[in-house]
TORKOL-4160 file (C-alpha; in steps of 0.2 Angstrom, whole numbers, padded with zeros to 4 digits, m for minus):
109
<pt num="1" X="m0135" Y="0107" Z="m0167"/>
<pt num="2" X="m0130" Y="0120" Z="m0156"/>
<pt num="3" X="m0140" Y="0113" Z="m0139"/>
<pt num="4" X="m0132" Y="0094" Z="m0144"/>
<pt num="5" X="m0114" Y="0100" Z="m0143"/>
<pt num="6" X="m0121" Y="0113" Z="m0126"/>
<pt num="7" X="m0126" Y="0096" Z="m0117"/>
<pt num="8" X="m0112" Y="0086" Z="m0124"/>
<pt num="9" X="m0099" Y="0097" Z="m0116"/>
<pt num="10" X="m0111" Y="0098" Z="m0101"/>
<pt num="11" X="m0112" Y="0079" Z="m0098"/>
<pt num="12" X="m0091" Y="0078" Z="m0101"/>
<pt num="13" X="m0085" Y="0092" Z="m0086"/>
<pt num="14" X="m0098" Y="0083" Z="m0074"/>
<pt num="15" X="m0092" Y="0067" Z="m0077"/>
<pt num="16" X="m0073" Y="0075" Z="m0075"/>
<pt num="17" X="m0080" Y="0085" Z="m0059"/>
<pt num="18" X="m0087" Y="0068" Z="m0057"/>
<pt num="19" X="m0070" Y="0056" Z="m0057"/>
<pt num="20" X="m0062" Y="0067" Z="m0048"/>
<pt num="21" X="m0070" Y="0070" Z="m0034"/>
<pt num="22" X="m0069" Y="0053" Z="m0032"/>
<pt num="23" X="m0053" Y="0051" Z="m0035"/>
<pt num="24" X="m0046" Y="0066" Z="m0024"/>
<pt num="25" X="m0055" Y="0054" Z="m0008"/>
<pt num="26" X="m0046" Y="0038" Z="m0013"/>
<pt num="27" X="m0029" Y="0048" Z="m0014"/>
<pt num="28" X="m0037" Y="0054" Z="0005"/>
<pt num="29" X="m0041" Y="0036" Z="0013"/>
<pt num="30" X="m0022" Y="0032" Z="0005"/>
<pt num="31" X="m0017" Y="0045" Z="0014"/>
<pt num="32" X="m0023" Y="0043" Z="0030"/>
<pt num="33" X="m0011" Y="0026" Z="0032"/>
<pt num="34" X="m0001" Y="0029" Z="0048"/>
<pt num="35" X="0013" Y="0015" Z="0055"/>
<pt num="36" X="0033" Y="0014" Z="0055"/>
<pt num="37" X="0044" Y="0007" Z="0042"/>
<pt num="38" X="0051" Y="m0011" Z="0044"/>
<pt num="39" X="0067" Y="m0020" Z="0039"/>
<pt num="40" X="0057" Y="m0035" Z="0032"/>
<pt num="41" X="0072" Y="m0044" Z="0029"/>
<pt num="42" X="0073" Y="m0041" Z="0050"/>
<pt num="43" X="0056" Y="m0038" Z="0057"/>
<pt num="44" X="0044" Y="m0050" Z="0068"/>
<pt num="45" X="0028" Y="m0053" Z="0063"/>
<pt num="46" X="0027" Y="m0044" Z="0081"/>
<pt num="47" X="0035" Y="m0028" Z="0074"/>
<pt num="48" X="0023" Y="m0031" Z="0057"/>
<pt num="49" X="0009" Y="m0031" Z="0065"/>
<pt num="50" X="0013" Y="m0016" Z="0077"/>
<pt num="51" X="0018" Y="m0005" Z="0064"/>
<pt num="52" X="0012" Y="m0008" Z="0046"/>
<pt num="53" X="m0008" Y="m0001" Z="0043"/>
<pt num="54" X="m0018" Y="m0015" Z="0037"/>
<pt num="55" X="m0006" Y="m0028" Z="0042"/>
<pt num="56" X="m0014" Y="m0043" Z="0048"/>
<pt num="57" X="m0006" Y="m0056" Z="0063"/>
<pt num="58" X="m0011" Y="m0068" Z="0046"/>
<pt num="59" X="0000" Y="m0060" Z="0033"/>
<pt num="60" X="0013" Y="m0058" Z="0046"/>
<pt num="61" X="0016" Y="m0074" Z="0049"/>
<pt num="62" X="0015" Y="m0079" Z="0029"/>
<pt num="63" X="0030" Y="m0066" Z="0029"/>
<pt num="64" X="0040" Y="m0070" Z="0042"/>
<pt num="65" X="0038" Y="m0092" Z="0035"/>
<pt num="66" X="0041" Y="m0085" Z="0019"/>
<pt num="67" X="0059" Y="m0075" Z="0024"/>
<pt num="68" X="0062" Y="m0089" Z="0036"/>
<pt num="69" X="0060" Y="m0105" Z="0019"/>
<pt num="70" X="0067" Y="m0093" Z="0006"/>
<pt num="71" X="0078" Y="m0081" Z="0012"/>
<pt num="72" X="0080" Y="m0062" Z="0012"/>
<pt num="73" X="0069" Y="m0052" Z="0004"/>
<pt num="74" X="0078" Y="m0044" Z="m0012"/>
<pt num="75" X="0063" Y="m0033" Z="m0016"/>
<pt num="76" X="0051" Y="m0029" Z="m0008"/>
<pt num="77" X="0037" Y="m0038" Z="m0023"/>
<pt num="78" X="0044" Y="m0049" Z="m0018"/>
<pt num="79" X="0030" Y="m0050" Z="m0004"/>
<pt num="80" X="0019" Y="m0052" Z="m0018"/>
<pt num="81" X="0024" Y="m0073" Z="m0017"/>
<pt num="82" X="0017" Y="m0072" Z="0001"/>
<pt num="83" X="0002" Y="m0080" Z="0004"/>
<pt num="84" X="m0011" Y="m0066" Z="0009"/>
<pt num="85" X="m0002" Y="m0052" Z="m0001"/>
<pt num="86" X="m0009" Y="m0045" Z="m0016"/>
<pt num="87" X="m0008" Y="m0030" Z="m0026"/>
<pt num="88" X="m0018" Y="m0020" Z="m0021"/>
<pt num="89" X="m0012" Y="m0022" Z="m0003"/>
<pt num="90" X="0005" Y="m0020" Z="m0008"/>
<pt num="91" X="0005" Y="m0003" Z="m0017"/>
<pt num="92" X="m0006" Y="0005" Z="m0003"/>
<pt num="93" X="0005" Y="0000" Z="0011"/>
<pt num="94" X="0025" Y="m0005" Z="0003"/>
<pt num="95" X="0029" Y="0014" Z="0009"/>
<pt num="96" X="0031" Y="0006" Z="0027"/>
<pt num="97" X="0041" Y="m0007" Z="0020"/>
<pt num="98" X="0063" Y="m0008" Z="0019"/>
<pt num="99" X="0076" Y="m0020" Z="0013"/>
<pt num="100" X="0091" Y="m0015" Z="0024"/>
<pt num="101" X="0098" Y="0001" Z="0030"/>
<pt num="102" X="0090" Y="0016" Z="0042"/>
<pt num="103" X="0075" Y="0024" Z="0040"/>
<pt num="104" X="0074" Y="0036" Z="0050"/>
<pt num="105" X="0069" Y="0039" Z="0066"/>
<pt num="106" X="0049" Y="0034" Z="0061"/>
<pt num="107" X="0057" Y="0015" Z="0059"/>
<pt num="108" X="0059" Y="m0002" Z="0070"/>
<pt num="109" X="0075" Y="m0005" Z="0062"/>
């Protein structure tokens, strides 16, 4: 009985260690994204592509078209209505978007 408990404990500790390593790698990859903050209600497609990591020409064009057709974005999450945007991508790049105001030295707005 003691060996079964020991093996179970070792297995759990090993799984937790492996999970923490993979979680740490995933966080490290996301921290590597570098860019500048852009105002999604004013940025051109070119500004979006130049300053937002992972931004494709197609997605940048779709953001500008959506804004032209529907008016200014009222929330960053409204970008999910844009063709080509998905939750995972938005989660990764939403730190680069503001709706209005001043974003500091690293802002293109």
